[in-house]
C-alpha positions as CSV (number, residue, x, y, z in Angstrom):
1,M,20.2,26.9,4.8
2,N,19.5,27.7,8.4
3,F,18.0,24.4,9.8
4,R,17.7,25.5,13.3
5,K,14.7,27.5,12.6
6,Y,12.8,24.2,11.3
7,P,11.0,21.6,13.2
8,Q,13.2,18.9,11.5
9,Q,17.0,18.5,10.9
10,P,18.8,16.6,8.4
11,H,20.3,13.3,9.1
12,G,23.5,13.7,10.6
13,G,23.0,17.5,11.1
14,V,24.1,18.4,7.5
15,L,22.4,18.5,4.3
16,V,25.0,17.4,1.7
17,D,25.4,19.6,-1.4
18,Q,28.2,18.4,-3.5
19,V,26.6,19.7,-7.1
20,V,29.2,21.7,-8.9
21,A,27.9,25.1,-9.3
22,D,26.5,26.4,-12.5
23,G,29.5,28.7,-13.0
24,Q,31.9,26.2,-12.5
25,R,30.5,23.3,-14.3
26,D,32.2,23.9,-17.6
27,E,35.7,24.1,-16.3
28,Q,34.9,21.1,-14.0
29,I,33.7,19.0,-16.9
30,A,36.9,20.0,-19.0
31,H,39.0,18.9,-16.2
32,A,37.1,15.6,-15.8
33,R,38.0,14.8,-19.4
34,E,41.7,14.9,-18.8
35,L,41.3,12.4,-16.0
36,P,41.3,8.5,-16.0
37,S,37.6,7.5,-16.5
38,I,35.6,4.4,-15.3
39,R,32.3,3.9,-17.2
40,I,29.3,3.6,-14.8
41,D,25.7,2.4,-15.3
42,L,22.5,4.2,-15.0
43,E,22.0,2.7,-11.5
44,A,25.4,4.2,-10.1
45,A,24.6,7.6,-11.6
46,I,21.3,7.7,-9.7
47,T,23.2,6.9,-6.7
48,I,25.7,9.6,-7.2
49,E,23.0,12.1,-7.9
50,M,21.3,11.0,-4.7
51,I,24.4,11.6,-2.7
52,A,25.4,14.9,-4.0
53,T,21.7,16.5,-3.8
54,G,21.6,15.5,0.0
55,V,19.2,12.7,-0.4
56,L,21.4,10.5,1.4
57,S,23.1,12.8,3.9
58,P,25.4,12.8,5.7
59,I,26.8,10.5,3.0
60,T,29.3,12.3,0.9
61,G,30.6,9.6,-1.4
62,F,31.2,6.2,-1.7
63,M,32.0,4.6,1.5
64,N,35.7,3.7,2.7
65,R,36.5,0.4,4.4
66,D,35.7,1.3,8.1
67,D,32.3,2.7,7.1
68,Y,31.3,0.0,4.7
69,T,32.3,-2.8,7.2
70,S,30.7,-1.1,10.2
71,V,27.5,-0.5,8.4
72,L,27.4,-4.0,7.0
73,E,27.8,-5.4,10.5
74,S,26.1,-3.0,12.6
75,S,23.8,-0.5,10.5
76,R,25.9,2.4,11.7
77,L,28.7,4.5,10.3
78,A,32.1,4.2,12.1
79,N,31.0,7.2,13.9
80,G,28.0,5.7,15.4
81,I,25.6,7.4,13.3
82,I,22.6,5.1,12.1
83,W,23.1,4.0,8.4
84,P,21.4,0.8,7.4
85,V,23.0,0.0,3.8
86,P,26.4,0.2,2.5
87,L,27.2,2.5,-0.3
88,S,30.1,1.0,-2.3
89,F,31.5,1.5,-5.7
90,A,33.3,-1.9,-7.2
91,P,33.4,-1.1,-11.0
92,S,33.1,-4.3,-13.1
93,G,34.4,-5.2,-16.6
94,A,38.0,-5.6,-17.8
95,K,38.6,-2.1,-19.0
96,N,37.6,-0.7,-15.6
97,A,39.5,-3.2,-13.8
98,E,42.6,-1.9,-15.7
99,I,41.9,1.8,-14.7
100,V,41.4,0.6,-10.8
101,R,44.7,-0.9,-10.9
102,G,46.4,2.1,-11.6
103,L,44.8,4.4,-9.0
104,E,46.1,5.6,-5.7
105,N,44.7,7.4,-2.6
106,G,44.4,11.0,-3.3
107,D,43.8,10.4,-7.2
108,E,40.8,11.7,-9.0
109,V,38.8,9.7,-11.5
110,A,36.1,10.6,-13.8
111,L,32.8,8.7,-13.7
112,T,31.3,8.7,-17.2
113,D,28.0,7.6,-18.7
114,H,27.4,5.3,-21.7
115,N,28.2,8.3,-24.2
116,G,31.5,8.7,-22.4
117,D,30.4,12.0,-20.8
118,P,31.5,12.9,-17.4
119,V,28.8,12.5,-14.8
120,A,31.0,13.1,-11.7
121,V,34.4,13.2,-10.3
122,L,35.5,10.6,-7.5
123,T,38.3,11.6,-5.2
124,I,40.1,8.3,-4.0
125,Q,40.4,8.0,-0.1
126,D,40.5,4.2,0.1
127,I,40.8,1.1,-2.1
128,F,39.9,-2.2,-0.7
129,D,38.8,-5.8,-1.8
130,Y,35.2,-6.4,-2.2
131,D,33.7,-9.6,-1.1
132,K,30.3,-10.3,-2.6
133,Q,29.3,-13.1,-0.3
134,H,30.3,-11.3,2.9
135,R,28.2,-8.2,1.6
136,A,25.1,-10.4,0.6
137,Q,25.0,-12.3,3.7
138,H,25.3,-9.5,6.0
139,L,23.2,-7.1,4.0
140,F,20.3,-9.5,2.9
141,G,20.9,-12.4,5.1
142,T,21.4,-14.8,2.2
143,V,23.5,-15.7,-0.8
144,D,20.7,-17.1,-2.6
145,P,21.3,-16.1,-6.3
146,S,17.4,-15.8,-6.6
147,H,17.3,-13.1,-4.4
148,P,17.3,-9.9,-6.6
149,G,19.9,-8.1,-4.4
150,V,22.2,-10.8,-4.5
151,D,21.8,-11.1,-8.2
152,S,22.4,-7.5,-8.6
153,I,25.9,-7.8,-6.8
154,N,26.9,-10.9,-8.8
155,R,25.9,-9.0,-12.0
156,R,27.0,-5.6,-11.4
157,M,30.0,-5.5,-9.0
158,G,33.7,-6.0,-9.4
159,D,36.2,-7.0,-6.9
160,V,37.8,-3.8,-5.8
161,S,35.9,-1.2,-4.0
162,L,36.8,2.5,-4.3
163,G,36.0,4.9,-1.5
164,G,35.7,8.5,-1.6
165,P,33.5,11.9,-1.9
166,V,31.9,12.5,-5.3
167,R,31.3,15.8,-7.2
168,L,28.2,15.8,-9.4
169,L,28.7,17.5,-12.6
170,Q,25.7,16.8,-14.5
171,R,22.3,15.5,-13.4
172,V,20.6,12.6,-15.1
173,D,17.5,13.9,-17.2
174,W,14.3,12.7,-15.7
175,G,12.2,12.8,-18.9
176,P,8.6,13.0,-18.1
177,F,9.4,13.4,-14.4
178,E,11.7,16.2,-14.8
179,K,8.9,18.8,-14.4
180,L,7.9,17.1,-11.0
181,R,11.6,16.5,-9.5
182,L,12.2,18.0,-6.1
183,E,15.5,17.9,-4.4
184,P,15.7,18.1,-0.6
185,K,16.7,21.8,-0.9
186,D,13.3,22.4,-2.5
187,T,11.1,20.5,-0.2
188,W,12.6,22.2,2.9
189,R,12.0,25.5,1.5
190,M,8.5,24.5,0.1
191,F,7.4,22.8,3.7
192,Y,8.5,25.4,6.2
193,D,9.4,28.7,4.4
194,E,6.3,28.8,1.7
195,K,3.7,26.5,3.4
196,K,4.5,27.1,7.1
197,F,4.1,23.4,8.0
198,G,4.8,22.5,11.4
199,T,4.8,18.7,10.6
200,V,5.1,16.6,7.2
201,A,4.7,12.9,6.8
202,G,6.5,11.1,4.2
203,F,5.4,8.2,1.9
204,I,7.7,6.2,-0.3
205,T,6.1,3.4,-2.5
206,G,7.3,1.1,-5.2
207,A,5.9,-0.8,-8.2
208,N,2.3,-0.3,-7.6
209,P,-0.1,2.4,-8.8
210,L,-1.9,4.3,-5.9
211,H,-4.5,2.1,-4.2
212,R,-6.9,2.2,-1.3
213,G,-4.4,0.7,1.2
214,H,-2.0,3.6,0.5
215,E,-4.8,6.1,0.6
216,Y,-5.9,4.8,4.1
217,I,-2.4,5.5,5.6
218,H,-2.4,8.9,3.8
219,R,-5.8,9.9,5.2
220,N,-5.0,8.5,8.8
221,A,-1.9,10.9,8.6
222,L,-3.6,14.1,7.2
223,E,-6.1,13.9,10.1
224,E,-3.1,15.1,12.6
225,I,-0.1,16.0,10.3
226,D,0.2,19.3,8.3
227,G,1.6,18.2,5.0
228,L,2.0,14.9,3.0
229,L,5.0,14.2,0.7
230,L,4.4,11.2,-1.6
231,Q,7.4,9.8,-3.3
232,P,6.6,6.9,-5.7
233,L,9.7,5.2,-6.8
234,V,10.5,5.6,-10.6
235,E,12.9,3.5,-12.7
236,M,14.8,0.1,-11.7
237,A,11.3,-1.8,-11.2
238,K,10.9,-5.2,-12.5
239,R,9.7,-5.3,-16.1
240,E,6.4,-7.2,-15.2
241,Y,5.3,-4.3,-13.0
242,V,3.3,-1.2,-14.0
243,R,5.6,1.0,-16.0
244,H,6.7,4.0,-13.7
245,E,5.4,6.5,-16.1
246,Y,1.9,5.1,-15.8
247,R,2.4,4.7,-12.0
248,M,3.1,8.5,-11.6
249,L,0.3,9.3,-13.9
250,A,-2.0,7.1,-11.7
251,Y,-1.0,9.0,-8.6
252,R,-1.6,12.3,-10.3
253,N,-5.3,11.2,-11.3
254,V,-6.3,10.3,-7.8
255,L,-4.6,13.1,-6.1
256,D,-6.4,15.7,-8.4
257,Q,-9.8,14.3,-7.3
258,Y,-9.4,12.9,-3.9
259,Y,-6.6,14.6,-1.9
260,P,-6.2,18.4,-0.5
261,K,-4.1,19.9,-2.9
262,D,-2.7,22.5,-0.7
263,R,-1.3,19.8,1.7
264,T,-0.1,17.1,-0.5
265,V,3.1,17.2,-2.6
266,L,3.9,14.6,-5.2
267,S,7.5,14.2,-6.2
268,P,9.0,11.2,-7.9
269,L,12.0,9.4,-6.1
270,R,14.5,8.2,-8.5
271,V,16.5,5.5,-6.5
272,T,18.7,2.4,-6.9
273,Y,16.9,-0.5,-5.6
274,I,19.1,-2.2,-3.3
275,F,16.6,-5.0,-2.4
276,A,17.8,-5.0,1.3
277,G,14.1,-5.5,2.7
278,P,13.7,-4.3,6.2
279,R,17.2,-2.3,5.9
280,E,16.1,-0.5,3.0
281,T,12.9,0.6,5.1
282,V,15.2,2.3,7.6
283,L,16.9,3.9,4.6
284,H,13.6,5.2,3.2
285,A,12.7,6.8,6.7
286,L,16.0,8.5,6.6
287,V,15.7,9.8,3.0
288,M,12.2,11.2,4.1
289,K,13.8,12.9,6.9
290,N,16.5,14.6,4.5
291,Y,13.5,15.6,2.5
292,G,12.3,17.5,5.8
293,C,9.7,15.1,6.9
294,T,9.0,14.9,10.4
295,H,7.1,11.6,10.2
296,A,7.6,8.4,8.1
297,L,4.6,6.3,7.2
298,I,5.4,2.6,6.9
299,G,3.1,0.0,5.8
300,R,3.2,-3.8,6.2
301,D,5.8,-5.5,4.1
302,H,7.5,-2.1,3.1
303,A,10.4,-2.9,0.6
304,G,9.4,-6.5,0.7
305,I,11.2,-9.0,-1.5
306,G,9.0,-12.0,-2.0
307,D,9.1,-14.5,0.9
308,F,12.8,-13.7,1.7
309,Y,11.6,-11.6,4.9
310,D,8.7,-11.6,7.3
311,K,5.8,-9.3,6.2
312,Y,6.2,-7.2,9.3
313,A,10.3,-7.2,9.4
314,S,10.0,-3.7,7.9
315,H,8.2,-2.8,11.4
316,S,10.1,-5.0,13.7
317,I,13.4,-3.4,12.6
318,F,12.8,-0.2,14.1
319,D,13.1,-1.8,17.7
320,E,16.9,-1.9,17.0
321,F,17.1,2.1,17.2
322,S,15.8,4.8,19.5
323,P,13.3,7.6,18.4
324,E,15.9,10.2,19.4
325,E,18.6,8.7,17.2
326,L,16.5,8.1,14.2
327,G,15.3,11.7,14.4
328,I,12.0,11.0,12.6
329,E,8.9,9.8,14.0
330,V,7.8,6.5,12.2
331,R,4.3,5.5,12.0
332,L,3.7,1.8,11.4
333,F,0.4,0.4,9.6
334,H,-0.8,-3.0,9.5
335,E,-2.2,-4.7,6.4
336,V,-5.3,-2.7,5.2
337,F,-8.3,-4.3,3.8
338,Y,-11.8,-3.5,3.1
339,C,-14.5,-4.9,5.3
340,S,-17.7,-5.1,3.7
341,R,-19.4,-5.7,7.1
342,C,-17.9,-2.7,8.6
343,S,-18.3,-0.8,5.3
344,T,-15.0,0.8,5.6
345,H,-11.1,0.1,5.0
346,A,-9.7,-1.3,8.3
347,T,-6.8,-3.4,9.6
348,T,-6.7,-6.2,12.0
349,R,-6.2,-3.7,14.8
350,T,-9.5,-2.0,14.3
351,C,-11.9,-4.7,12.5
352,P,-13.3,-7.8,14.3
353,H,-14.6,-9.5,11.3
354,G,-12.9,-12.2,9.6
355,E,-12.0,-13.2,6.1
356,K,-15.5,-14.0,5.2
357,Y,-16.3,-10.3,4.7
358,R,-13.1,-9.0,3.3
359,I,-11.6,-7.9,0.3
360,Q,-7.8,-7.9,0.5
361,I,-5.4,-5.1,-1.0
362,S,-2.6,-6.7,-2.8
363,G,-0.3,-5.0,-5.0
364,T,0.6,-8.2,-6.8
365,G,-3.2,-9.2,-7.1
366,I,-3.9,-5.8,-8.6
367,R,-1.2,-6.3,-11.3
368,E,-2.3,-9.6,-12.1
369,M,-6.0,-8.8,-12.3
370,L,-5.0,-5.7,-14.7
371,R,-3.1,-8.0,-16.7
372,Q,-6.4,-10.2,-16.8
373,G,-8.1,-7.3,-18.5
374,M,-10.2,-6.4,-15.4
375,L,-10.4,-3.4,-13.1
376,P,-10.4,-4.5,-9.6
377,P,-13.1,-3.5,-7.2
378,K,-13.1,0.2,-6.2
379,E,-12.5,-0.7,-2.6
380,V,-9.0,-2.1,-3.8
381,V,-8.0,0.7,-6.3
382,R,-9.9,3.6,-7.6
383,P,-10.9,3.4,-11.1
384,E,-9.0,6.6,-11.9
385,S,-5.7,4.9,-10.7
386,A,-6.5,1.5,-12.4
387,F,-7.6,3.0,-15.7
388,T,-4.2,4.5,-16.1
389,A,-2.5,1.5,-14.5
390,I,-4.0,-1.0,-16.8
391,Q,-2.4,0.5,-19.8
392,G,1.0,0.5,-18.4
393,V,1.0,-3.1,-17.0
394,Q,3.6,-5.2,-18.5
395,P,3.0,-7.6,-19.9
396,K,-0.4,-6.8,-21.2
397,G,-2.7,-9.5,-21.3
398,V,-2.4,-13.4,-20.7
399,D,-0.5,-15.7,-22.8
400,E,-1.9,-18.1,-25.5
401,A,-3.0,-20.6,-22.8
402,G,-5.0,-17.8,-20.9
403,Q,-2.3,-17.8,-18.3
404,S,-0.9,-14.9,-16.6
405,I,2.5,-14.4,-14.7
406,A,1.0,-15.7,-11.3
407,P,-1.3,-18.7,-11.2
408,V,-4.8,-17.4,-11.1
409,A,-5.5,-19.1,-7.7
410,K,-2.7,-17.0,-6.1
411,T,-4.4,-13.8,-7.6
412,I,-7.9,-14.9,-6.2
413,S,-6.5,-15.6,-2.7
414,S,-4.5,-12.2,-2.7
415,I,-7.6,-10.3,-2.9
416,F,-10.7,-12.6,-2.5
417,P,-9.4,-14.6,0.7
418,H,-13.1,-15.8,1.3
419,Y,-13.8,-17.4,-2.2
420,R,-12.4,-20.8,-1.8
421,E,-14.5,-21.4,1.6
422,Y,-17.6,-19.0,0.9
423,E,-20.3,-19.0,-1.9
424,R,-19.9,-15.1,-2.0
425,L,-18.9,-12.2,-0.1
426,G,-20.3,-12.5,3.4
427,G,-22.3,-15.6,2.1
428,A,-22.9,-19.2,3.2
429,R,-20.0,-21.5,3.7
430,R,-19.5,-23.9,0.7
431,P,-20.4,-27.6,1.3
432,V,-16.8,-28.4,0.0
433,A,-14.1,-26.0,-0.4
434,L,-12.8,-25.3,-3.7
435,E,-9.3,-26.7,-4.3
436,E,-6.7,-24.2,-5.6
437,H,-6.1,-26.3,-8.8
438,E,-9.7,-26.1,-9.5
439,L,-9.7,-22.4,-9.8
440,T,-9.7,-20.7,-13.3
441,R,-10.3,-17.1,-14.9
442,R,-13.9,-17.9,-14.6
443,D,-13.6,-18.0,-10.8
444,L,-11.7,-14.7,-10.8
445,E,-14.2,-13.2,-12.9
446,V,-17.2,-14.4,-10.5
447,A,-15.2,-13.0,-7.4
448,N,-14.6,-9.8,-8.9
449,R,-18.3,-9.5,-10.1
450,D,-19.4,-10.5,-6.6
451,A,-17.2,-7.8,-4.9
452,R,-18.3,-5.1,-7.3
453,V,-21.9,-5.8,-6.4
454,N,-21.9,-6.7,-2.6
455,A,-19.0,-5.0,-1.3
456,T,-21.1,-1.9,-0.5
457,A,-24.4,-3.8,-0.7
458,I,-23.8,-5.9,2.5
459,Y,-23.7,-2.9,5.1
460,A,-26.4,-1.3,3.0
461,E,-28.6,-4.1,3.6
462,V,-27.9,-4.3,7.1
463,Y,-28.6,-0.6,7.5
464,A,-31.9,-1.0,5.6
465,E,-32.9,-3.8,8.1
466,H,-32.4,-1.5,11.1
467,A,-33.9,1.5,9.5
468,A,-37.0,-0.6,8.7
469,L,-37.4,-1.3,12.3
470,S,-36.2,1.9,13.9
471,D,-37.7,4.6,11.9
472,H,-40.7,6.1,13.8
473,N,-41.4,8.5,11.1
474,R,-42.6,6.2,8.4
475,N,-42.0,8.8,5.7
476,M,-38.4,7.4,5.6
477,Q,-39.5,4.1,4.8
478,P,-41.0,3.0,1.4
479,A,-44.7,2.8,1.8
480,W,-44.9,-0.6,-0.2
481,V,-42.7,-2.3,2.4
482,D,-45.2,-1.8,5.2
483,E,-48.1,-2.7,2.7
484,A,-46.3,-5.9,1.5
485,R,-45.8,-7.0,5.1
486,Q,-49.5,-6.1,6.1
487,T,-50.4,-8.4,3.0
488,L,-48.3,-11.1,4.0
489,R,-49.5,-11.1,7.6
490,S,-52.9,-11.0,6.6
491,Q,-52.6,-13.8,3.9
492,Q,-50.7,-16.1,6.5
493,E,-53.5,-15.3,9.4
494,R,-56.0,-16.6,6.9
495,I,-54.0,-19.8,6.4
496,V,-53.7,-20.3,10.1
497,R,-57.4,-19.9,10.7
498,D,-58.4,-22.5,7.9
499,L,-55.8,-24.9,9.5
500,E,-57.3,-24.5,12.9
501,E,-60.6,-25.3,11.3
502,K,-59.0,-28.4,9.6
503,L,-57.5,-29.4,12.9
504,E,-60.9,-29.4,14.6
505,Q,-62.3,-32.0,11.9
506,A,-59.1,-34.0,11.7
507,H,-59.4,-38.0,12.8
508,A,-56.9,-39.4,15.0
509,E,-56.1,-41.9,12.3
510,A,-56.5,-41.1,8.6
511,S,-58.2,-43.9,6.2
512,D,-56.0,-42.7,3.5
513,E,-52.6,-41.3,4.3
514,F,-52.1,-39.8,0.8
515,L,-55.5,-38.2,0.8
516,Y,-56.1,-37.2,4.2
517,Q,-54.3,-36.0,7.1
518,D,-54.5,-37.5,10.6
519,R,-54.4,-35.1,13.6
520,A,-50.8,-35.4,14.3
521,E,-49.8,-34.3,10.9
522,T,-52.3,-31.5,10.9
523,E,-51.2,-30.1,14.1
524,R,-47.5,-30.1,12.7
525,E,-48.7,-28.2,9.7
526,L,-50.3,-25.7,11.9
527,S,-47.4,-25.3,14.1
528,A,-45.3,-24.3,11.2
529,A,-47.9,-22.1,9.7
530,R,-47.9,-20.2,13.1
531,T,-44.1,-20.1,13.2
532,L,-44.2,-18.4,9.8
533,L,-46.6,-15.8,11.0
534,A,-44.5,-15.0,13.9
535,E,-41.6,-14.4,11.6
536,I,-43.3,-11.9,9.3
537,P,-42.1,-8.5,10.2
538,A,-45.1,-6.4,11.5
539,A,-46.4,-3.4,9.5
540,A,-45.9,-0.4,11.6
541,D,-49.3,0.7,12.2
542,K,-50.3,4.1,14.3
543,D,-50.9,2.1,17.5
544,A,-47.5,0.4,17.2
545,L,-45.8,3.7,16.6
546,D,-47.4,5.3,19.4
547,A,-46.6,2.5,21.8
548,R,-43.0,3.2,21.1
549,R,-43.1,6.7,23.1
550,W,-42.1,6.6,26.7
551,N,-42.1,10.3,27.7
552,A,-43.5,10.5,31.3
553,L,-44.2,14.0,31.1
554,P,-46.0,16.2,28.8
555,Y,-43.8,17.3,25.9
556,K,-44.0,20.9,26.6
557,R,-42.4,20.2,30.1
558,Y,-39.1,19.5,28.3
559,R,-39.0,23.0,26.8
560,G,-39.4,24.6,30.2
561,D,-43.0,25.2,30.0
562,D,-43.9,24.4,33.8
563,G,-47.4,26.5,33.7
564,E,-50.7,25.1,33.9
């Protein structure tokens, strides 16, 4: 493939292809069966497939000691090319350890799946000690075993790492995703030879169905970029997430209805989660580059791991690299929410209104609401997406005590941040704020119902008020509104007239304060009635509407008719 004619280049300048050709596969598999073998798990098989198909270009195999150490300590290969995460192979288990002890540089070893069938062949170029603590501290910034990346190292990795190139013999079958599988060689051809795109934005997303925060980012990109590649991650997600089959179907439902089909490409990305937080964000940007994307779309807390990293660490890490050496333009997006006062999705960079008017978009909150058995507001996730996701969320429903995985107070705060402080979305402040421990499932129902009704009603009512005053053409206004205003004004004017008569007859002092009013009290009553009269909107009659015209010249003069 001649990349010089394309507007993008693979990372490192070469798109790796180490998949054994069809005509050689049977022979290579037979050869692999004669080699020493190491059993690998599905995560390792997926990583090997990513390497061999060019997803991780320019990486050709598992790293030797020099590259491994350089990447851990500087996020670069030994030759200086940016690479944020080390790709190592340290087989665990007594049987694998016995095989490793018999290997030397230059040897070949077959990597086999759970059935004992060869998946790939690794040519050994380096054998070195694998320090789990050193890797965890440099890669994750912690050795805390509660960090999922640290836990993965401790569970999956042995004590000796093997480095060297791999040859892929057999791809892993992707099941329901096989029909959507696209490898880098496919997307380069599609984007630039078939669709003739000049720019393509990539978007990689994890454990959540497509929600309106994602959509906000996508639509912003499509305003100026030719194509959009959406790559939901599949496999290797926590069990309490939405199952990947359903996440993919949720994406397809929304894309079918709301995205331009000729400019949007959906392809699952089957990866091994490294749980490296901001470093993994850089890796995703390079993966997008290897798929041919000229732009990488990065949201807030991309590849976030609970509270282990700052929510914008996935943004600030790009300050460490120049745009030229990254080779892909990174577009950073702040947290997206729906502002009921703006009547649109926005971020803190574009919306001046506070939490009183906001509905937040939280992937965790969405999952918890689905588990609670209720669709979130349409401003958070489209029903086409939620309809599918609610069927695939794990676990389904709440436990015998009515509890979900996360406390209900956390779910409420993640999507309805106004609820504890305000009576309703955009409403009055509560006399006393609700305490988190007071919140129940009933509060979640109330907050959700309020958002369903009022998320769009707030701005609609603001608009209605402006229209009622602004419409010179009263055919645009319901006639009964002006009629009601005229009736109210007539009734209140009559009250004022009667009170004025009453004031004329009032005595300075009343003989019985319960039966009669003195002059001072009558004056206060009349003042209140006049104030209310002034507050009643005036009905727009012909004289009032004519008074709004300010043309200084006859109208025909504005058309250029200067004749007599």
